[in-house]
C-alpha positions in Angstrom: 49.5 93.2 44.5 46.7 94.6 42.4 45.7 97.1 45.1 49.3 98.3 45.4 49.5 98.8 41.6 46.3 100.8 41.5 46.9 103.4 44.3 45.6 106.9 43.9 48.9 108.5 42.9 48.9 107.4 39.2 51.7 109.8 38.4 54.1 107.7 40.3 54.6 104.3 38.7 54.8 101.3 41.0 57.6 98.8 40.5 57.0 95.1 40.8 60.1 94.9 42.9 58.1 96.7 45.6 55.3 94.1 45.8 56.7 90.8 44.6 58.8 88.5 46.7 62.5 88.6 45.9 62.6 84.9 45.1 59.9 85.3 42.5 61.7 88.3 41.0 64.9 86.3 40.8 63.0 83.6 38.9 61.6 86.1 36.4 65.1 87.5 35.8 66.4 83.9 35.1 64.0 83.3 32.3 65.3 83.1 28.7 62.2 85.0 27.6 61.9 88.8 27.9 59.0 89.9 30.1 57.6 93.4 30.3 54.6 94.5 32.4 52.7 97.8 31.8 50.0 99.3 33.9 46.7 100.7 32.8 48.4 103.9 31.7 50.7 101.9 29.4 53.7 102.7 31.8 56.4 100.1 32.2 56.4 98.8 35.7 58.7 95.8 35.2 61.2 94.4 32.7 63.4 91.3 33.4 67.1 91.2 32.7 66.6 89.3 29.4 64.7 92.3 27.9 67.9 94.3 28.0 69.8 91.4 26.3 67.2 91.2 23.6 67.3 94.9 22.7 70.9 95.8 23.2 70.6 99.5 22.3 68.1 100.2 25.1 69.1 101.7 28.5 69.2 99.5 31.5 65.9 98.2 32.6 65.9 100.3 35.7 66.0 103.4 33.5 63.0 102.2 31.5 60.6 101.7 34.4 57.9 104.4 34.2 58.2 105.0 30.5 55.2 104.5 28.3 54.8 101.7 25.7 55.1 104.1 22.8 58.4 105.4 24.2 59.7 101.8 24.4 58.6 101.3 20.7 60.5 104.5 19.7 63.7 103.2 21.4 63.6 99.8 19.8 62.7 101.1 16.4 66.4 101.7 15.7 67.0 97.9 15.9 64.2 96.9 13.5 65.3 95.6 10.1 64.4 97.3 6.9 61.2 96.0 5.4 57.4 95.9 6.1 58.0 96.0 9.9 60.1 99.2 9.6 57.6 101.9 8.7 56.8 105.4 9.7 57.3 105.6 13.4 53.8 106.9 14.1 52.3 104.1 12.0 54.5 101.6 13.8 53.4 102.9 17.2 49.7 102.9 16.2 49.8 99.3 14.8 51.6 98.0 17.9 49.3 99.8 20.4 46.3 98.5 18.5 47.0 95.0 19.8 46.5 96.4 23.3 43.0 97.9 22.8 41.4 95.7 20.0 42.1 92.3 21.5 44.4 91.4 18.7 46.6 89.1 20.8 47.9 87.0 18.0 51.8 86.7 18.1 53.7 89.1 15.8 57.1 88.6 14.4 59.5 91.6 14.7 62.6 91.2 12.5 65.7 93.0 13.8 68.5 94.5 11.8 71.1 92.0 13.1 69.1 89.1 11.6 67.2 88.0 14.7 63.4 87.5 14.7 61.5 88.4 17.9 58.0 87.1 18.5 55.8 89.5 20.5 52.9 88.2 22.5 50.5 90.5 24.3 48.0 89.7 27.1 45.8 91.9 29.3 46.1 91.8 33.1 43.2 91.7 35.5 44.0 95.3 36.7 43.7 96.8 33.2 47.4 96.6 32.3 49.3 94.4 29.9 52.0 91.7 29.9 54.1 91.6 26.8 56.5 88.6 26.1 59.4 88.9 23.8 60.9 85.6 22.5 63.8 85.0 20.1 62.3 82.7 17.5 65.1 83.2 14.9 66.1 79.5 14.7 62.5 78.3 14.6 61.6 80.8 11.9 64.7 80.0 9.8 63.9 76.3 10.1 60.3 76.9 9.1 61.5 78.9 6.0 63.9 76.1 5.1 61.0 73.7 5.4 58.8 75.9 3.3 61.5 76.2 0.6 62.1 72.4 0.6 58.4 71.4 0.2 58.0 74.2 -2.4 60.7 72.7 -4.5 59.3 69.1 -4.1 57.1 67.6 -6.7 55.2 65.8 -3.9 52.2 67.3 -2.2 53.1 68.0 1.5 50.9 68.8 4.4 51.5 69.2 8.2 48.7 68.9 10.8 49.0 69.9 14.5 47.9 67.8 17.4 44.4 69.1 17.0 44.3 67.9 13.3 44.4 71.4 11.9 46.4 72.2 8.8 49.4 74.3 9.7 51.6 74.1 6.6 51.3 72.8 3.1 52.7 73.4 -0.4 50.9 74.4 -3.7 50.6 70.8 -4.8 48.6 69.9 -1.7 46.5 73.0 -2.1 45.7 72.0 -5.7 44.5 68.5 -4.6 42.0 70.4 -2.4 40.8 72.5 -5.3 42.5 75.8 -4.3 45.4 77.8 -5.7 47.1 78.9 -2.5 48.0 77.1 0.7 46.7 80.2 2.7 43.2 79.4 1.4 43.0 76.2 3.5 45.5 76.9 6.3 43.8 76.2 9.7 41.2 73.8 8.2 40.5 70.6 10.0 41.6 67.2 8.7 38.0 65.9 8.3 37.1 68.9 6.2 40.1 68.5 3.9 39.5 64.8 3.4 36.0 65.6 2.2 37.4 68.3 -0.1 40.0 66.0 -1.6 37.4 63.2 -2.1 34.9 65.6 -3.8 37.7 67.0 -6.0 39.5 63.9 -7.1 37.6 60.7 -6.3 34.8 59.3 -8.5 31.4 59.5 -6.8 30.7 55.7 -6.4 34.1 55.2 -4.6 34.0 58.3 -2.3 32.5 56.8 0.8 34.9 53.8 0.8 37.9 56.0 0.1 37.0 58.4 2.9 36.6 55.5 5.4 39.9 54.0 4.3 41.6 57.4 4.5 40.4 57.8 8.1 41.6 54.4 9.1 45.1 55.2 7.7 45.1 58.5 9.7 44.5 56.6 13.0 47.5 54.3 12.8 51.1 55.4 13.6 52.2 55.2 10.0 50.7 53.8 6.8 50.3 54.2 3.1 47.7 53.7 0.4 47.4 54.1 -3.3 45.0 56.6 -4.7 43.9 56.5 -8.4 42.0 59.5 -9.6 39.2 59.5 -12.1 41.6 61.0 -14.8 44.1 58.1 -14.3 46.5 60.0 -12.1 47.9 57.8 -9.4 49.3 58.8 -6.0 51.0 56.9 -3.2 49.7 58.6 0.0 51.7 58.3 3.2 50.4 59.4 6.6 52.4 59.2 9.8 52.4 60.6 13.3 54.9 63.4 14.2 56.7 63.6 17.5 54.6 66.6 18.7 51.3 64.7 18.2 50.6 66.1 14.8 50.6 64.3 11.4 52.7 64.5 8.3 51.0 63.7 5.0 52.7 63.2 1.6 51.2 62.5 -1.8 53.7 61.2 -4.4 52.7 61.1 -8.0 53.3 57.5 -9.3 51.2 57.7 -12.4 53.8 56.5 -14.8 54.9 53.8 -12.4 51.3 52.8 -11.9 50.7 52.6 -15.7 53.9 50.4 -16.2 52.8 48.1 -13.3 49.3 47.9 -14.8 50.7 47.0 -18.2 53.1 44.4 -16.7 50.2 43.0 -14.7 48.1 42.7 -17.8 50.9 41.0 -19.6 51.5 38.7 -16.6 47.8 37.8 -16.5 47.8 37.1 -20.3 50.8 34.8 -19.9 49.3 33.2 -16.9 46.0 32.6 -18.8 47.9 31.2 -21.7 49.9 28.9 -19.5 46.7 27.9 -17.7 45.0 27.2 -21.0 47.9 25.1 -22.2 48.1 23.3 -18.9 44.3 22.7 -19.0 44.6 21.4 -22.5 47.5 19.1 -21.6 45.6 18.0 -18.5 42.5 17.2 -20.6 44.7 15.2 -23.0 46.4 13.4 -20.1 43.0 12.8 -18.5 41.6 11.4 -21.6 44.6 9.1 -22.1 44.4 8.0 -18.4 40.7 7.5 -18.7 41.1 5.3 -21.7 43.9 3.4 -20.0 41.8 3.1 -16.8 38.8 2.1 -18.8 40.7 -0.6 -20.6 42.2 -1.8 -17.3 38.8 -1.8 -15.6 37.3 -3.7 -18.5 40.1 -6.3 -18.2 39.5 -6.4 -14.4 35.7 -6.6 -14.9 36.1 -9.3 -17.4 38.4 -11.2 -15.1 36.2 -10.6 -12.1 33.1 -11.6 -14.0 34.9 -14.8 -15.1 36.0 -15.5 -11.6 32.6 -14.7 -10.2 31.0 -16.9 -12.7 33.3 -19.7 -11.9 32.8 -19.2 -8.2 29.0 -18.9 -8.7 28.9 -22.1 -10.6 31.2 -23.9 -8.2 29.2 -22.6 -5.2 25.8 -23.1 -6.7 26.7 -26.6 -7.8 27.6 -27.4 -4.2 25.0 -25.4 -2.4 22.2 -26.5 -4.7 23.2 -30.1 -4.9 23.7 -30.5 -1.1 20.1 -29.6 -0.1 18.6 -31.3 -3.2 20.5 -34.5 -2.5 19.2 -34.4 1.0 15.7 -33.8 -0.1 15.8 -36.5 -2.8 17.7 -39.0 -0.6 15.6 -38.8 2.4 12.3 -38.7 0.4 13.5 -41.9 -1.3 14.2 -43.5 2.1 10.7 -42.5 3.2 9.2 -44.1 0.2 11.3 -47.3 0.6 10.8 -47.6 4.4 7.2 -46.3 4.4 5.9 -49.6 5.9 8.7 -50.3 8.3 10.0 -46.9 9.4 9.2 -45.8 12.9 7.5 -42.5 13.6 10.8 -41.1 15.0 12.6 -42.0 11.8 9.9 -40.4 9.7 10.1 -37.2 11.8 13.9 -37.2 11.6 13.9 -37.6 7.8 11.1 -35.0 7.4 13.1 -32.6 9.5 16.2 -33.1 7.3 14.1 -32.6 4.2 12.6 -29.4 5.7 16.1 -28.1 6.6 17.4 -28.7 3.1 14.4 -27.0 1.6 14.8 -24.0 3.9 18.5 -23.7 3.1 17.8 -23.9 -0.6 15.0 -21.3 -0.3 17.2 -19.0 1.8 20.0 -19.0 -0.8 17.6 -18.4 -3.7 16.0 -15.5 -1.8 19.4 -13.9 -1.1 20.3 -14.2 -4.8 17.0 -12.7 -5.9 17.4 -9.8 -3.4 21.0 -9.1 -4.6 19.8 -9.2 -8.2 17.0 -6.7 -7.5 19.4 -4.4 -5.7 21.9 -4.6 -8.5 19.2 -3.8 -11.0 17.7 -1.0 -8.9 14.4 -2.7 -8.5 14.4 -3.4 -4.8 11.4 -1.5 -3.4 11.6 0.0 0.1 9.0 1.5 2.4 10.7 3.4 5.2 9.1 4.0 8.6 10.3 4.8 12.1 11.5 1.8 14.1 12.8 1.6 17.7 16.3 0.2 17.4 16.6 -0.8 21.1 13.2 -2.6 21.1 14.1 -4.5 17.9 17.1 -6.1 19.7 14.6 -7.9 22.0 12.7 -9.2 19.0 16.0 -10.5 17.5 16.8 -12.2 20.8 13.4 -14.0 20.9 13.9 -15.0 17.2 17.2 -16.7 17.8 17.1 -17.8 21.4 16.1 -21.3 20.3 19.0 -21.8 18.0 21.4 -20.3 20.5 20.1 -22.5 23.4 20.7 -25.6 21.3 24.4 -24.7 21.4 24.3 -23.3 25.0 25.0 -19.8 23.7 23.7 -16.8 25.6 22.3 -13.9 23.7 22.7 -10.7 25.8 21.5 -7.2 25.2 23.6 -4.3 26.5 21.8 -1.3 28.0 20.6 1.1 25.4 19.3 4.7 25.8 15.7 5.5 24.9 14.7 7.3 21.7 17.1 5.4 19.4 14.7 5.5 16.4 15.9 4.6 12.8 13.9 5.2 9.6 14.2 2.0 7.7 12.3 -0.5 5.6 11.3 -3.0 8.2 11.7 -6.1 6.1 15.2 -5.1 4.9 16.1 -4.1 8.5 15.1 -7.5 9.8 17.0 -9.2 7.0 20.2 -7.3 7.8 20.2 -7.9 11.6 18.8 -11.4 11.2 21.8 -12.4 9.0 24.3 -10.8 11.4 22.8 -12.6 14.5 22.5 -15.9 12.6 26.2 -15.7 11.6 27.2 -14.8 15.2 25.3 -17.9 16.5 26.7 -20.2 13.8 30.3 -19.1 14.4 30.2 -19.0 18.2 31.4 -22.2 19.9 29.1 -24.0 22.3 28.8 -22.1 25.6 29.8 -18.8 24.0 28.1 -15.4 24.1 26.5 -13.1 21.5 26.0 -9.5 22.5 23.6 -7.0 20.9 23.9 -3.3 21.4 22.2 -0.1 20.0 23.8 3.4 20.6 23.9 6.8 19.2 26.7 7.6 16.8 26.6 11.3 16.0 23.6 11.9 13.9 23.1 8.2 13.3 22.3 5.0 15.2 24.8 2.1 15.5 23.5 -1.4 16.0 26.3 -3.9 16.8 26.4 -7.7 17.0 29.4 -9.2 18.7 30.2 -12.9 18.9 32.9 -14.8 20.9 33.8 -17.0 17.9 37.3 -17.7 16.4 37.4 -14.3 14.7 38.6 -13.3 11.2 42.1 -12.2 10.2 42.3 -8.5 9.3 43.3 -9.2 5.7 40.1 -11.3 5.3 37.6 -8.6 6.6 37.3 -7.0 3.2 37.2 -10.3 1.3 34.3 -11.8 3.2 32.0 -8.9 2.1 32.3 -10.2 -1.4 29.8 -12.7 -2.8 30.4 -16.4 -2.1 33.3 -15.7 0.4 33.7 -17.1 4.0 35.8 -15.8 6.8 39.2 -17.5 6.8 38.1 -20.1 4.2 37.7 -20.1 0.5 34.6 -21.3 -1.3 36.5 -24.4 -2.4 36.4 -25.6 1.3 32.6 -26.0 0.9 31.6 -24.0 4.0 28.1 -24.0 5.4 26.1 -21.4 3.5 26.7 -19.7 0.1 28.6 -16.7 1.5 26.0 -14.2 0.5 24.8 -13.0 3.9 27.3 -10.2 4.6 27.1 -9.1 0.9 23.4 -8.7 1.2 23.7 -6.9 4.6 26.2 -4.4 3.1 24.0 -3.8 0.0 20.8 -3.2 2.1 22.7 -1.0 4.5 24.0 1.2 1.7 20.5 1.5 0.2 19.6 3.1 3.6 22.5 5.6 3.2 24.3 3.6 6.0 27.5 1.6 6.4 28.5 -1.9 7.5 31.8 -2.2 9.4 33.6 -5.3 10.6 36.2 -5.5 13.4 37.9 -8.7 14.4 41.1 -10.5 15.1 41.9 -14.2 15.2 40.7 -15.6 18.6 38.9 -12.4 19.6 35.5 -12.9 17.9 33.9 -10.5 15.4 31.8 -7.4 15.7 29.5 -6.4 12.9 28.1 -2.9 13.2 25.3 -1.4 11.1 25.2 2.4 11.1 21.9 3.8 9.9 20.4 7.4 9.8 18.4 8.4 12.8 14.9 9.7 12.3 
C-alpha cells in the first residue's frame, strides 16, 4: 500500500479505496470515530463516513479527497465556537499544522458552535503522511467540568490518580497540602513524590518515616482510612480507595474541631476512669484490710485450736509411744535381772532382742521429732550432690529384703532408664525413701509385693513405692500427711509408730523443691511418689 501511495505522479492523490480491501474500508466507515488520512503533501486521501457527520457543513467526503489539510481547516472554521479556539484563520491554520511538523501529538480539544467538543489526535504514518482522529468528547468533558466544579466547591481536599499512580486531577485544597498554590503545579506528578511532599510540608520530622510507611500501606489496599494530625494541630481523616479504571481516589477531610472535641472527651473520660479506679482501689484496700484482719483473727483461732489439738495429740501419742518401748525395756531388763541365774540363753537372747527393738523404736521416734523440729526452725542443713536414682533402688531393696522376707514379701524393681540423676542430700534422700519402703513393708500382708520404680517426669525424676496392702480411703490421703496420723485409723487406736514418717518425707521433699503425692483406694494398695529435680 505504501508503494501505491508514493507513486511518481504526486499531483494525482491516491485514494485508500484503490488499495485497501472493501471489507476493511467498510469497517472504517462503521467506526464512531472520524478518521482522516493525509499523504506527505498534506492532501486528504481518505475520510470515513463519520467525518461528514462530525462536521455537518462540510461537503461529502468524496468531494474532500485531494484537498490539503489547510483547506479542511478553513472549511471547518465556520463551525468552531467563539473563544480562544476561534482565532485569525491564518493563525488557526499555523497552530494546527504545527502539530504535524513539530511532533506535538498531544490531543487538542476543538469546541464547536453547537456545543460539541471534538478531540483531535494526530499521528505520523510510515510513508511521511498523517492520520488524524476526531472524537466527540462532549459528554466526557462536561462530566469532567462538573467534577472539577464539584471538588472546587468542596471543603475537602480531593485528588485523582490514574492507573500508573500519576496525579490527573485535584483541587486547590489538595494543592495546598502539597505546598503549592495551583493544581497545575503538581498535575502529572507520581504518587510517591506527592507523599514525600505532603510529609515534608505537614508532618513533624520525627514522625515522617512512620507516616510515609503507613500511607503507602493504605494505598495498597482496596479501600482504607487513617487519621492525620499535623504539627499545628490540624487533623484530617484521609481516605484512599481504588477506582474502577485501576486508578485511586484520595480525599482529605478536615476534622480538627471534631478531633479536639474527641480529645477533650477522652481526657475527661480518662480523668473519670482514673478517679473511679482510685476510689475502687481505695475501697479494695479497705476491704482487703478488713478481710485480712478477719482472716488473721480466723487463722489465729484456727492456729490456736490446731495447736491445742496438736498438743493434745502429741501428749497422747507421746505418752503411748514413749511408754510402750520404755515399759518393754524396763520390763524385760527386770526379767533378766530376776532370772539371771535360771534363764536359758535363748530366753536371754529373746529378751535382749525385745529391749533392742524397743530402744530402736524410741530412738527412731525421737530422731523424727528432732528432724521435724530442725526443718520447722530452718536449721536443717543439707549438702546436695548428684545421686543415681535407679541405682539407689537396689540399695533400698538390699536394706529391706530381710524385713520383707520375714513376711514372705517380694520387693521388685521395675525397669528404669539410665541417667536418672537427682541432686539431693544423700542422708535426707535415704530417710525419705527408707520411710516409704518401711511403710510399704509394714502395711503389706504376708506374701504380698512391694514395687520400686524410677522414671523421668518432665524436667524432674519420679521415684515411686507401691505396696499391695489394704490401701487408704481417698478422704484420708491428706490427713495421713499430718503429724501423728495413720491411714484409716486415728491416733486413739494406738497404731504402730507415731505417725511422723510421711510428715517427715513431705517436709524433706519440699526442702528439695520437690513434691510427695499419694494415690490409693481401699483394697488397691498405696503408691507414694517422690518427685525431685533432676541434675
